N, C-alpha and C positions, 0 to 999 in steps of 0.2 A: 568667246563662245560662238560656235557656228549656228547657222539657222536651224539645223536638225535638232539641237538640244534647247531650243527656246522654250520658255514656260508660256503656257496659254493663259491669257488674262481676259476676263469678261467684265462688262460694266452693266449695271442695272440702275436706272434713274427713276425716282418717284417725285411727283410734285410739279413745280412750275418750270417755265421756260428758262428761268435763271439757273435752276439746277442742271438743266440740259447743257447750257453753255459751259458751266463749271465742270460737269463730267467730261465733256469733250476736251477741255483744257487739261484736266487731270490725265486723261488717256494719252495725251501727246507727251507727257512727262516720262513715259515708259520707253526706254531705248529699244529701237526695233531689232538690234542685234541680239537682245536678250529675251524679248517678250513678243509673243504673237497674239494680236487682239482677235478674239473670236466673239461671236454673238452670245448673249447670255442664255440662249436656248440650247447651247451646246455644253459638253463637259469642258471644264477648265481646271487649271491648277490654282487659279486665284479668282475669286469673285469679289468685286468691289460694288457695294450697294450704297448709292447716294440718296439720302433719306429726306423726307418732308415731315413737318410736325404741325401743319397749320390747323388740323383738327384731330379729334380723338380717332376718327376713321382713318386719317392719314397714318397715325401711329400704328394702328392695327394692321394696315396694309404693309407697313415696313416690317413688322414682326412676321407677317405671313411670308413675305418675300425672303427674308433671312432664313426661315425654316425650310422653305422650298429649295434654296440653294444648298443648304447643309445636307438635306435628304438626297439631292441629286448627286452631289460630289462630296461624300463625307471626308475624303482625304484632302480636299481643297483648302487653301487658306481663305477664310471668310472675313473680309474687311468691311466695317460699317462706318460710313462718314456722313457729314451734313448736319442739317438742323436738329433732327431727332437725336443724333449722336452727340450734339452740342448740349442739348437740354437734359437728356436722360441716359448718359453714358453707362451708369451702373445697371440700369434696367436691361440694356442691350447686352452688356458684358455677361449678365446672368444667364443668357440663353446658351445652353450647351452646344458647342461647336463654333461659336464666335471667337475669332482669334485676335482681332484688332479693332479698336474703336477710336476714331479720330474726329475731333471737332471741326468747326467751320474753317479755321485757318490751317490747322495741322494737316488737313487732307491734301493740300496742294504739294506736300512733300511725301506723299504715300509711297512713291517709288523707292525712296531712301529707307523707309521703314521696312518695306517688303524685301529689299535687298538682303537685309541681315536677319530676317524673321525665319524662325523654325516652327513648323507645326508641332502640336502637342506640347506647347509650353503654355504657362498661364496667359489668359487674355490680357493684352496690353491696352491700357486706356491712356490717350493723350488728348485731353479736351480742355484746353486752357480757358481762363475767363476772358470774355470779350471786354475790351476797354474802349472808352470813347476815342482814344487815339489810334485804334487799329488801322492798319494801312489798307488801301484798296488793292485787291488782287485781281488783275485783269483776266477776263475769260471771254472766249467766243467758241461757238460750235462750228465744226467743219467736217464734211465727209459723210455724215450720217443722214443728212437731210438736204433737200433742195435749197432751203433757206438757212441762213446763219442767225443764231441768237447771239447778240453782242451785249455784254454786261456794261452798262454805262454808269451805274450807281449801285450802292449797297447800303444796307442798314436803314433804320427809320427812327425819327425823333417823335413820332405822333402819339404813342401810348394809348391807342384805342382800347377800350375796356375788355375786349374779348381776345386780344391778340398777343401771342408769345414771340412774334418774329423779332421785335427789338431785343428781347432776351437772347434769341439765338444768333442774331446777326449784328447787333450793336448799333452805334449812332450812324446817321446819314452821312455818307461821304462819297466823293467822286474823284476821278483822276483829272488831269489837265486835258483840255480839248485836243491839244496836239497829240497826246498819247492815244486818244480814241481815233483820231484821224489816221494815225499810223496802223492801228488795229484794222480799221476799215480797208486800208490799202492791202494789208495781208489777206483779208477776206476776198477782195477783188481779184488778187493774184491767183486765188484758187478757182476762179471761174464762177464763183457764186454771184447770183444777180440780185437777191433780195436779202436785206438785213432786218431782223426784228430787234428793236431796242428794248433790252430788258433791265430790270433792277427791282428793288424792293418798293421804292417810292420815286419813280424816275422824274416826276414833275418837280421834285426837290433838287434836281441836278443843279450844281453850281454852288451849293452851300459851302463846300470846301474851298472852291477856287474863285468865288466872286463872279461867276458867269451865270448865264441862264440856259435853259433848254433850247431856246430859239438860237442863241449864239452857237451851240453845238450843232444843231441841225443845219444852219447856214454853211458851216465848214464841211460837214459830212456829205452833203448833196453835191459838192464840187469834186468829190473823188470819182475819177473815171471808172467805169466798169460795173459799179453798182447802180442798178436802174430803179430799184424800189426800196423804200424805207417804210417800215410799219412800227408804230408805237404799240407796245404790248398792253400797257395799262397806265392810267394816269388819274390821280385824285381829282374830284369835281372842283375843289377850291384852287387847284394848281393848273387847270387847263385854261390859261389866260387867253384874252383876245388876240394877243401877239402870236401864241402858239397856233390858235385856230386860223388866223389870217395867213400865217406862213404855210401851213399844211394846204390851205385852200389855193394858194398861189404857186405852189411848187409841183411840177409834173412828176417829180420823184417821190414825193410824200404821198402815201396811200390814204384814201378817204375811209379809214376804218379807226374807230375809237372804242376802247374798252374802258368805261368809267364806272368804278365801283361805287354804287349808291348805298348798299347794305340794308337800308330800310326806307320805305316811303312814309314813315311816320315821324314827324318832328320830335315827339315825345321819345321815341325809341332812339333816334339819332343822338339826343341829348344823353340818354342813359349809356349809349355806346361810346360817348366822348368823341364823336366825330366832329370835324371842324367846319361844318356847313349845315344848312337846313335845306329842305327839299326844294324850296323855290329857286335856290341857286342852281340846283341840278337841272331843274326844268328850263331855267334861263340859259344855261350852257348848251343844252341839247337844241333849244330853239335857235341859238346863235350858229351852231354847226349846221343845222338843217337849212338855215337861211342861205348860208354860203355854199353848202354842198348837199343839195336835196336828196342825192342817192347815197349818202354816206351810211356805212354800216355802223350802228352803235349798240354795243352790248354793255351789260352791267352785271354786278354781283349783288345778290340779295341773301342776307341771313334771316331766317325765319325762326320764331320760337325763342327769341332772346328774352331773358328774364324781365318780367314786367309787361310783355306784349299781350295784352288782353285780346279777346275776340274782336272787340270794337277797334282796337289799335290795328289789328291785322286787316280788317275790312277797310279801314281808312287808308292804310298803306297800299292795299291791293287796288282800290279805286284809283289812287294816284298813278300807279304803274299802268293801269289800263289806258290812261289818257296820253301816255308818252309814245313817241314814234321809235320804239326800240326794235332792234333786229333779233335779239335773243336775251335770255337771262341765264346766268349761272346761279343755281339755287343751293344754299347750304343750310340744312338744319343746324340751329345753334349747337355748338359743341363746347362743353366746359373745359377750359384749359387751366392747368396748374399755375399758380402765381400770377393770376390776372385779377383785375378789379371786379370783373363781372361775376367771379365765383362768389363774391360776398353779397351779391344783390338778391333781394327776396323775390317772391312771386315767380318761381320756376315754372316753365311750361312742360307739360308731360310729353314723353316720347311720342305717344300716340297722336297727340294734338300737333306736334311738330311734323309728323309724317303727313297728316291731312292737309296742313298748310303748304307743305312742300309740293305735294301732288297738285294742288290747285295752282301754285306758281308755275310749275313745270307745264301744265296745260296752257296757261297764259303765254308762256314762252313759245310753245309750239305754234300757237295761233299767231303770235307777233312775227315769228320767223316766216310762216307761210305768207302772211301779208306782205312782208318785205320782199320775198321772192317773187310774188305776183306783180308787185310794183315794178320789178326790174325786167319782166318779160318784154322782149323787143329792144332792150338797151344794148348798146355796143360797149365793150369792156376789153381790157387786156388781162390775159391769164398767164400765170407762170405754171407750167405743167411740171408734175412731180415725176420721179423716175421709177416709181413702183407701179406694177401692173395690178389693177384692182377689179377682179371678176371680169376680165376681158376688156376693161376700160382704162383709159388714162385720165387722171383727175388733176385738178389744180384749183387755185384760188384767184378770184377777181381781186382788184384793188380793194373793193368794199366788203371783202371777206365772204363771198358767195362760193361754195364749193361746186364746181362744174365737172361734167364728165363727157368723154368722147371716145369712140372706138379706138382701141389701142393702136398707136403708131410709135414705134421706138424712137423715130427721128423727132418726135415732139418733146421728148423728155428733157427737162431743164431749159426749155425754150419759152420765150414770151411771145404770145400770138394775139392778134386782134380777133375778137369773137363777137357773135351776136347771141344773146341769151334767148332761147327758144321757149322752153317749157320746164315744168317741174317733173322730174322723173320719179318712178316708184321708189327709188333709193333715198329720195329727199334731196338729191342734188339737182342741178339744172343741166338740161341738155343744151347744146350749142351748135352753131355753124361757125366754122373758122372762115374769116373774111380776108386774111392775108397769110 
């Protein structure tokens, strides 16, 4: 097939960084002599939608995206893959216009399915059961962003009361360290300078192979070309002193931690079946701040969980107020099918969840502003992105502050030493470049 008759294929990703890594890997499986990759904003012959199912709102967004692409290109092949496709394949297949529904593992072979697929045939579903022995499928993102998302772990053994991710992705598993070092070298060969380590529960790394997360980090930082490593998210009970010490002592490990707390109430943490209580969370943050006073620390909070009384919420809120956090990601509790939390009594009304969410988001905005103010005058290194943003070039410091500077194309994808000056009207920080 020559380049003039290539089919146009577009990819749309919903959800987490892990999904972005996996979409990028899926896109590389389409041979360039047969397929032209185009942005999802354009018309295409094939749309591949990689879905998320972490909340009811995520499911709704997936359905909206599917319908949008069907309406935009009614003659295109519409393929839906990922977590929502794994958990609710029949629901997706019932949407008129959907042609192909593939589960978590099957999606990595989508190019083979598409090759022989004909439009206007019945929707094909291939969404096999996840088994504990499922293999690890390596993935990393490249080409679409300044940083690369590298999948180091998949699945989860935790069984938190509200979560369907273990149902969608199976048991915790990881590849050999040597395999991930090879992936890191491939990313470095593409000229990418920063890697974000992603997974479902990356602090659990090593369960399959008998290693630890620190063992992996020690080998990865030795790969030439990659100058920055960032951990996407790590559970409070898995962020060991060893991990904190290694990040503190390595110039390549960035001082940014995202540690999901989920609730500041011990009672609610118990109902959620989390594996720690809030004193451990406080102690972990204290340890990080002792070693890295300017570290950025974010967290996830679920509000309105069944059984969360007004007094429980106020107790949790007061606890959060005392912590030196940089931001909160706030999620009103969303009931998920086949989870333990569905059976719990004392449901919180939607109206009350919205009130509590708003209060938490206001707390987050205040915490974020305090964190930025603390950093005024500090020197930092910034990796600039390649996208022009309202006449500015933007990027992130190691501790995850977004900065802006008047657009210069020669700064794109470069790492520069800067001094943080002030908080701009956009909520970013203005800077002076000092080298």
